[in-house]
py3Dmol code that shows the C-alpha trace and the ligand (Angstrom):
import py3Dmol

protein = """\
ATOM      1  CA  UNK A   1     -28.755 -86.819  22.741  1.00  0.00           C
ATOM      2  CA  UNK A   2     -30.805 -85.383  25.519  1.00  0.00           C
ATOM      3  CA  UNK A   3     -27.564 -84.444  27.231  1.00  0.00           C
ATOM      4  CA  UNK A   4     -26.139 -82.593  24.559  1.00  0.00           C
ATOM      5  CA  UNK A   5     -27.355 -79.031  23.917  1.00  0.00           C
ATOM      6  CA  UNK A   6     -28.389 -78.862  20.174  1.00  0.00           C
ATOM      7  CA  UNK A   7     -25.788 -76.056  19.446  1.00  0.00           C
ATOM      8  CA  UNK A   8     -22.991 -78.354  20.773  1.00  0.00           C
ATOM      9  CA  UNK A   9     -24.305 -81.240  18.793  1.00  0.00           C
ATOM     10  CA  UNK A  10     -24.249 -78.971  15.671  1.00  0.00           C
ATOM     11  CA  UNK A  11     -20.744 -77.831  16.623  1.00  0.00           C
ATOM     12  CA  UNK A  12     -19.577 -81.224  16.678  1.00  0.00           C
ATOM     13  CA  UNK A  13     -21.103 -82.299  13.424  1.00  0.00           C
ATOM     14  CA  UNK A  14     -19.494 -79.421  11.529  1.00  0.00           C
ATOM     15  CA  UNK A  15     -16.018 -80.919  12.260  1.00  0.00           C
ATOM     16  CA  UNK A  16     -16.871 -84.329  10.817  1.00  0.00           C
ATOM     17  CA  UNK A  17     -16.163 -85.571   7.335  1.00  0.00           C
ATOM     18  CA  UNK A  18     -19.223 -86.446   5.248  1.00  0.00           C
ATOM     19  CA  UNK A  19     -18.712 -90.072   5.610  1.00  0.00           C
ATOM     20  CA  UNK A  20     -18.698 -89.857   9.347  1.00  0.00           C
ATOM     21  CA  UNK A  21     -21.463 -87.243   9.444  1.00  0.00           C
ATOM     22  CA  UNK A  22     -23.546 -89.892   7.280  1.00  0.00           C
ATOM     23  CA  UNK A  23     -22.587 -92.696   9.780  1.00  0.00           C
ATOM     24  CA  UNK A  24     -24.001 -90.542  12.362  1.00  0.00           C
ATOM     25  CA  UNK A  25     -27.503 -90.404  10.780  1.00  0.00           C
ATOM     26  CA  UNK A  26     -27.570 -94.115  11.073  1.00  0.00           C
ATOM     27  CA  UNK A  27     -26.762 -94.077  14.768  1.00  0.00           C
ATOM     28  CA  UNK A  28     -30.418 -93.389  15.726  1.00  0.00           C
ATOM     29  CA  UNK A  29     -33.789 -91.993  14.370  1.00  0.00           C
ATOM     30  CA  UNK A  30     -33.279 -88.618  16.227  1.00  0.00           C
ATOM     31  CA  UNK A  31     -29.947 -87.965  14.696  1.00  0.00           C
ATOM     32  CA  UNK A  32     -31.309 -89.145  11.320  1.00  0.00           C
ATOM     33  CA  UNK A  33     -34.230 -86.872  11.654  1.00  0.00           C
ATOM     34  CA  UNK A  34     -32.318 -83.776  12.693  1.00  0.00           C
ATOM     35  CA  UNK A  35     -29.287 -84.269  10.131  1.00  0.00           C
ATOM     36  CA  UNK A  36     -31.920 -84.727   7.127  1.00  0.00           C
ATOM     37  CA  UNK A  37     -33.840 -81.821   7.664  1.00  0.00           C
ATOM     38  CA  UNK A  38     -33.649 -78.876   5.340  1.00  0.00           C
ATOM     39  CA  UNK A  39     -33.211 -76.230   7.968  1.00  0.00           C
ATOM     40  CA  UNK A  40     -30.742 -73.642   7.069  1.00  0.00           C
ATOM     41  CA  UNK A  41     -28.674 -74.549  10.211  1.00  0.00           C
ATOM     42  CA  UNK A  42     -28.471 -78.222   9.115  1.00  0.00           C
ATOM     43  CA  UNK A  43     -27.675 -77.299   5.410  1.00  0.00           C
ATOM     44  CA  UNK A  44     -24.883 -75.367   6.873  1.00  0.00           C
ATOM     45  CA  UNK A  45     -23.460 -78.341   8.826  1.00  0.00           C
ATOM     46  CA  UNK A  46     -23.477 -80.392   5.628  1.00  0.00           C
ATOM     47  CA  UNK A  47     -21.862 -77.739   3.471  1.00  0.00           C
ATOM     48  CA  UNK A  48     -18.804 -77.521   6.190  1.00  0.00           C
ATOM     49  CA  UNK A  49     -18.677 -81.074   6.176  1.00  0.00           C
ATOM     50  CA  UNK A  50     -18.316 -81.264   2.197  1.00  0.00           C
ATOM     51  CA  UNK A  51     -15.846 -78.557   2.284  1.00  0.00           C
ATOM     52  CA  UNK A  52     -13.791 -80.109   5.197  1.00  0.00           C
ATOM     53  CA  UNK A  53     -13.856 -83.396   3.170  1.00  0.00           C
ATOM     54  CA  UNK A  54     -12.334 -81.874   0.001  1.00  0.00           C
ATOM     55  CA  UNK A  55      -9.425 -83.621  -1.482  1.00  0.00           C
ATOM     56  CA  UNK A  56      -6.842 -80.776  -1.380  1.00  0.00           C
ATOM     57  CA  UNK A  57      -5.922 -81.732  -5.122  1.00  0.00           C
ATOM     58  CA  UNK A  58      -9.359 -82.526  -6.277  1.00  0.00           C
ATOM     59  CA  UNK A  59     -11.753 -80.283  -4.302  1.00  0.00           C
ATOM     60  CA  UNK A  60     -15.002 -82.177  -5.559  1.00  0.00           C
ATOM     61  CA  UNK A  61     -17.728 -81.361  -5.690  1.00  0.00           C
ATOM     62  CA  UNK A  62     -16.916 -77.676  -5.309  1.00  0.00           C
ATOM     63  CA  UNK A  63     -19.969 -76.272  -6.852  1.00  0.00           C
ATOM     64  CA  UNK A  64     -22.624 -75.392  -4.400  1.00  0.00           C
ATOM     65  CA  UNK A  65     -25.863 -77.634  -4.729  1.00  0.00           C
ATOM     66  CA  UNK A  66     -28.146 -76.847  -7.554  1.00  0.00           C
ATOM     67  CA  UNK A  67     -31.534 -75.310  -6.592  1.00  0.00           C
ATOM     68  CA  UNK A  68     -33.235 -78.613  -7.230  1.00  0.00           C
ATOM     69  CA  UNK A  69     -31.316 -80.544  -4.571  1.00  0.00           C
ATOM     70  CA  UNK A  70     -30.757 -80.020  -0.813  1.00  0.00           C
ATOM     71  CA  UNK A  71     -26.994 -80.174   0.417  1.00  0.00           C
ATOM     72  CA  UNK A  72     -27.748 -83.927   1.850  1.00  0.00           C
ATOM     73  CA  UNK A  73     -29.085 -84.995  -1.602  1.00  0.00           C
ATOM     74  CA  UNK A  74     -25.969 -83.346  -3.279  1.00  0.00           C
ATOM     75  CA  UNK A  75     -23.392 -84.917  -0.782  1.00  0.00           C
ATOM     76  CA  UNK A  76     -25.323 -88.280  -1.342  1.00  0.00           C
ATOM     77  CA  UNK A  77     -25.445 -88.126  -5.104  1.00  0.00           C
ATOM     78  CA  UNK A  78     -21.782 -86.910  -5.529  1.00  0.00           C
ATOM     79  CA  UNK A  79     -19.985 -88.369  -2.600  1.00  0.00           C
ATOM     80  CA  UNK A  80     -21.842 -91.188  -0.911  1.00  0.00           C
ATOM     81  CA  UNK A  81     -23.636 -93.141  -3.371  1.00  0.00           C
ATOM     82  CA  UNK A  82     -21.976 -96.136  -4.390  1.00  0.00           C
ATOM     83  CA  UNK A  83     -25.104 -98.721  -5.179  1.00  0.00           C
ATOM     84  CA  UNK A  84     -27.264 -98.578  -8.203  1.00  0.00           C
ATOM     85  CA  UNK A  85     -30.616 -96.936  -6.993  1.00  0.00           C
ATOM     86  CA  UNK A  86     -32.608 -99.637  -8.802  1.00  0.00           C
ATOM     87  CA  UNK A  87     -30.973-102.961  -8.577  1.00  0.00           C
ATOM     88  CA  UNK A  88     -28.699-101.831  -5.545  1.00  0.00           C
ATOM     89  CA  UNK A  89     -25.760-103.622  -6.963  1.00  0.00           C
ATOM     90  CA  UNK A  90     -22.441-102.195  -5.725  1.00  0.00           C
ATOM     91  CA  UNK A  91     -20.798 -99.769  -8.258  1.00  0.00           C
ATOM     92  CA  UNK A  92     -16.828-100.141  -8.467  1.00  0.00           C
ATOM     93  CA  UNK A  93     -15.124 -96.843  -7.689  1.00  0.00           C
ATOM     94  CA  UNK A  94     -13.646 -96.290 -11.136  1.00  0.00           C
ATOM     95  CA  UNK A  95     -17.227 -96.516 -12.608  1.00  0.00           C
ATOM     96  CA  UNK A  96     -18.933 -94.135 -10.270  1.00  0.00           C
ATOM     97  CA  UNK A  97     -18.881 -90.959 -12.592  1.00  0.00           C
ATOM     98  CA  UNK A  98     -20.511 -92.716 -15.282  1.00  0.00           C
ATOM     99  CA  UNK A  99     -23.433 -94.006 -13.217  1.00  0.00           C
ATOM    100  CA  UNK A 100     -24.397 -90.452 -12.093  1.00  0.00           C
ATOM    101  CA  UNK A 101     -27.271 -89.364 -14.228  1.00  0.00           C
ATOM    102  CA  UNK A 102     -28.050 -85.592 -13.373  1.00  0.00           C
ATOM    103  CA  UNK A 103     -30.925 -85.508 -15.851  1.00  0.00           C
ATOM    104  CA  UNK A 104     -32.998 -88.199 -14.012  1.00  0.00           C
ATOM    105  CA  UNK A 105     -31.600 -87.375 -10.418  1.00  0.00           C
ATOM    106  CA  UNK A 106     -30.582 -90.924 -10.236  1.00  0.00           C
ATOM    107  CA  UNK A 107     -27.504 -93.217  -9.552  1.00  0.00           C
ATOM    108  CA  UNK A 108     -27.731 -96.295 -11.686  1.00  0.00           C
ATOM    109  CA  UNK A 109     -25.651 -99.118 -13.427  1.00  0.00           C
ATOM    110  CA  UNK A 110     -25.480 -99.519 -17.090  1.00  0.00           C
ATOM    111  CA  UNK A 111     -27.942-102.585 -16.996  1.00  0.00           C
ATOM    112  CA  UNK A 112     -30.621-100.571 -15.347  1.00  0.00           C
ATOM    113  CA  UNK A 113     -30.295 -97.557 -17.668  1.00  0.00           C
ATOM    114  CA  UNK A 114     -30.978 -99.764 -20.503  1.00  0.00           C
ATOM    115  CA  UNK A 115     -33.704-101.338 -18.876  1.00  0.00           C
ATOM    116  CA  UNK A 116     -35.495 -98.138 -17.435  1.00  0.00           C
ATOM    117  CA  UNK A 117     -35.184 -95.766 -20.382  1.00  0.00           C
ATOM    118  CA  UNK A 118     -36.377 -95.468 -23.802  1.00  0.00           C
ATOM    119  CA  UNK A 119     -34.660 -93.920 -26.745  1.00  0.00           C
ATOM    120  CA  UNK A 120     -36.429 -91.162 -28.906  1.00  0.00           C
ATOM    121  CA  UNK A 121     -36.407 -93.518 -31.925  1.00  0.00           C
ATOM    122  CA  UNK A 122     -38.138 -96.334 -29.838  1.00  0.00           C
ATOM    123  CA  UNK A 123     -40.794 -93.629 -28.618  1.00  0.00           C
ATOM    124  CA  UNK A 124     -41.538 -92.710 -32.332  1.00  0.00           C
ATOM    125  CA  UNK A 125     -41.859 -96.326 -33.197  1.00  0.00           C
ATOM    126  CA  UNK A 126     -44.105 -97.532 -30.565  1.00  0.00           C
ATOM    127  CA  UNK A 127     -46.047 -94.383 -29.724  1.00  0.00           C
ATOM    128  CA  UNK A 128     -46.349 -92.489 -33.008  1.00  0.00           C
ATOM    129  CA  UNK A 129     -49.142 -90.309 -31.882  1.00  0.00           C
ATOM    130  CA  UNK A 130     -47.601 -89.017 -28.874  1.00  0.00           C
ATOM    131  CA  UNK A 131     -47.677 -85.249 -28.800  1.00  0.00           C
ATOM    132  CA  UNK A 132     -44.243 -83.775 -29.419  1.00  0.00           C
ATOM    133  CA  UNK A 133     -44.816 -80.935 -26.796  1.00  0.00           C
ATOM    134  CA  UNK A 134     -45.009 -83.875 -24.017  1.00  0.00           C
ATOM    135  CA  UNK A 135     -41.315 -84.755 -24.647  1.00  0.00           C
ATOM    136  CA  UNK A 136     -40.402 -81.329 -24.345  1.00  0.00           C
ATOM    137  CA  UNK A 137     -41.737 -81.516 -20.733  1.00  0.00           C
ATOM    138  CA  UNK A 138     -39.168 -84.364 -19.650  1.00  0.00           C
ATOM    139  CA  UNK A 139     -35.508 -84.077 -18.860  1.00  0.00           C
ATOM    140  CA  UNK A 140     -33.338 -86.406 -21.037  1.00  0.00           C
ATOM    141  CA  UNK A 141     -29.996 -87.796 -21.300  1.00  0.00           C
ATOM    142  CA  UNK A 142     -28.162 -87.316 -24.426  1.00  0.00           C
ATOM    143  CA  UNK A 143     -26.168 -90.408 -25.544  1.00  0.00           C
ATOM    144  CA  UNK A 144     -26.259 -91.629 -29.356  1.00  0.00           C
ATOM    145  CA  UNK A 145     -29.746 -90.129 -29.040  1.00  0.00           C
ATOM    146  CA  UNK A 146     -32.014 -88.805 -26.627  1.00  0.00           C
ATOM    147  CA  UNK A 147     -33.062 -91.122 -23.696  1.00  0.00           C
ATOM    148  CA  UNK A 148     -36.150 -90.740 -21.410  1.00  0.00           C
ATOM    149  CA  UNK A 149     -36.884 -92.302 -17.935  1.00  0.00           C
ATOM    150  CA  UNK A 150     -39.709 -94.306 -19.075  1.00  0.00           C
ATOM    151  CA  UNK A 151     -41.526 -94.440 -15.471  1.00  0.00           C
ATOM    152  CA  UNK A 152     -41.360 -90.488 -15.794  1.00  0.00           C
ATOM    153  CA  UNK A 153     -42.763 -90.623 -19.533  1.00  0.00           C
ATOM    154  CA  UNK A 154     -45.516 -92.761 -18.366  1.00  0.00           C
ATOM    155  CA  UNK A 155     -46.549 -90.461 -15.385  1.00  0.00           C
ATOM    156  CA  UNK A 156     -46.253 -87.406 -17.598  1.00  0.00           C
ATOM    157  CA  UNK A 157     -48.394 -88.793 -20.211  1.00  0.00           C
ATOM    158  CA  UNK A 158     -51.189 -90.006 -17.794  1.00  0.00           C
ATOM    159  CA  UNK A 159     -51.077 -86.460 -16.401  1.00  0.00           C
ATOM    160  CA  UNK A 160     -51.171 -84.765 -19.909  1.00  0.00           C
ATOM    161  CA  UNK A 161     -54.341 -86.883 -20.819  1.00  0.00           C
ATOM    162  CA  UNK A 162     -55.957 -86.216 -17.429  1.00  0.00           C
ATOM    163  CA  UNK A 163     -56.869 -82.516 -18.447  1.00  0.00           C
ATOM    164  CA  UNK A 164     -60.303 -81.909 -19.636  1.00  0.00           C
ATOM    165  CA  UNK A 165     -59.858 -78.364 -20.343  1.00  0.00           C
ATOM    166  CA  UNK A 166     -57.359 -77.619 -23.495  1.00  0.00           C
ATOM    167  CA  UNK A 167     -56.298 -74.106 -21.828  1.00  0.00           C
ATOM    168  CA  UNK A 168     -55.428 -75.891 -18.508  1.00  0.00           C
ATOM    169  CA  UNK A 169     -53.324 -78.423 -20.355  1.00  0.00           C
ATOM    170  CA  UNK A 170     -51.628 -75.699 -22.376  1.00  0.00           C
ATOM    171  CA  UNK A 171     -50.703 -73.790 -19.171  1.00  0.00           C
ATOM    172  CA  UNK A 172     -49.528 -76.917 -17.608  1.00  0.00           C
ATOM    173  CA  UNK A 173     -47.199 -77.822 -20.768  1.00  0.00           C
ATOM    174  CA  UNK A 174     -46.088 -74.223 -20.723  1.00  0.00           C
ATOM    175  CA  UNK A 175     -44.950 -74.395 -17.089  1.00  0.00           C
ATOM    176  CA  UNK A 176     -43.423 -77.945 -17.428  1.00  0.00           C
ATOM    177  CA  UNK A 177     -41.218 -76.805 -20.432  1.00  0.00           C
ATOM    178  CA  UNK A 178     -40.013 -73.894 -18.564  1.00  0.00           C
ATOM    179  CA  UNK A 179     -39.109 -75.956 -15.636  1.00  0.00           C
ATOM    180  CA  UNK A 180     -37.268 -78.690 -17.733  1.00  0.00           C
ATOM    181  CA  UNK A 181     -35.373 -76.030 -19.615  1.00  0.00           C
ATOM    182  CA  UNK A 182     -34.297 -74.497 -16.379  1.00  0.00           C
ATOM    183  CA  UNK A 183     -33.536 -77.918 -14.934  1.00  0.00           C
ATOM    184  CA  UNK A 184     -31.539 -78.805 -18.144  1.00  0.00           C
ATOM    185  CA  UNK A 185     -29.702 -75.517 -18.038  1.00  0.00           C
ATOM    186  CA  UNK A 186     -28.804 -76.133 -14.408  1.00  0.00           C
ATOM    187  CA  UNK A 187     -27.562 -79.483 -14.408  1.00  0.00           C
ATOM    188  CA  UNK A 188     -25.426 -78.596 -17.435  1.00  0.00           C
ATOM    189  CA  UNK A 189     -22.717 -77.114 -15.071  1.00  0.00           C
ATOM    190  CA  UNK A 190     -22.684 -80.197 -12.878  1.00  0.00           C
ATOM    191  CA  UNK A 191     -22.417 -82.537 -15.547  1.00  0.00           C
ATOM    192  CA  UNK A 192     -19.316 -80.392 -16.671  1.00  0.00           C
ATOM    193  CA  UNK A 193     -17.873 -80.414 -13.126  1.00  0.00           C
ATOM    194  CA  UNK A 194     -18.179 -84.369 -13.204  1.00  0.00           C
ATOM    195  CA  UNK A 195     -16.372 -84.540 -16.609  1.00  0.00           C
ATOM    196  CA  UNK A 196     -13.655 -82.035 -15.573  1.00  0.00           C
ATOM    197  CA  UNK A 197     -12.900 -84.262 -12.640  1.00  0.00           C
ATOM    198  CA  UNK A 198     -13.113 -87.395 -14.398  1.00  0.00           C
ATOM    199  CA  UNK A 199     -10.917 -86.406 -17.251  1.00  0.00           C
ATOM    200  CA  UNK A 200      -8.442 -84.164 -15.911  1.00  0.00           C
ATOM    201  CA  UNK A 201      -7.004 -85.240 -12.615  1.00  0.00           C
ATOM    202  CA  UNK A 202      -7.577 -88.879 -12.710  1.00  0.00           C
ATOM    203  CA  UNK A 203      -6.077 -88.969 -16.353  1.00  0.00           C
ATOM    204  CA  UNK A 204      -2.812 -88.047 -14.870  1.00  0.00           C
ATOM    205  CA  UNK A 205      -2.950 -91.221 -12.579  1.00  0.00           C
ATOM    206  CA  UNK A 206      -3.575 -93.671 -15.397  1.00  0.00           C
ATOM    207  CA  UNK A 207      -0.504 -96.052 -15.684  1.00  0.00           C
TER     208      UNK A 207
END
"""
ligand_1 = """\
1
ZN
Zn -28.869 -101.355 -11.483
"""
view = py3Dmol.view(width=600, height=400)
view.addModel(protein, "pdb")
view.setStyle({"model": 0}, {"cartoon": {"style": "trace"}})
view.addModel(ligand_1, "xyz")
view.setStyle({"model": 1}, {"stick": {}})
view.zoomTo()
view.show()
């Protein structure tokens, strides 16, 4: 690396497919450090690589990253992740779309989703006194009913009860609610993008 000027290194990177670019991050600590930074120039390298890697029939993911993710995180989440982030089990290609939980920013298998989330009815039954506004401060996945990531629920509950001053807590709740509403609105288009790709082009290939 000492022998390659940075601008030449980046020029080379721009012409790599995402899988090759990711492999390059594994070569040495220096490459990893450079390629995982959030500097605009590095984000652009990954964007070029993502566009270069598009399947011409199925350009996925064609949306730019959400404001809640860097380009690297987005590429990882949509194109590279193939193991459950919790139990590390390998996910079969045909099941990848169903394991991407935008609401939780996590990629996980069906077993881990069952283990790591709690449903709204379970919450009502086990925590009848939980303030309703607290749940509005958390993203949720909608299946038959709303599912919440239990660790996130636990941490937000701890935070909620840590305020000594009601006004401060109310301000925090207000901010959290706004943040969650914005997040849920933002991820809606990414969930739609996944569904579109999953239900249309792949559907034609089903024998
Ligand atoms: Zn798992």
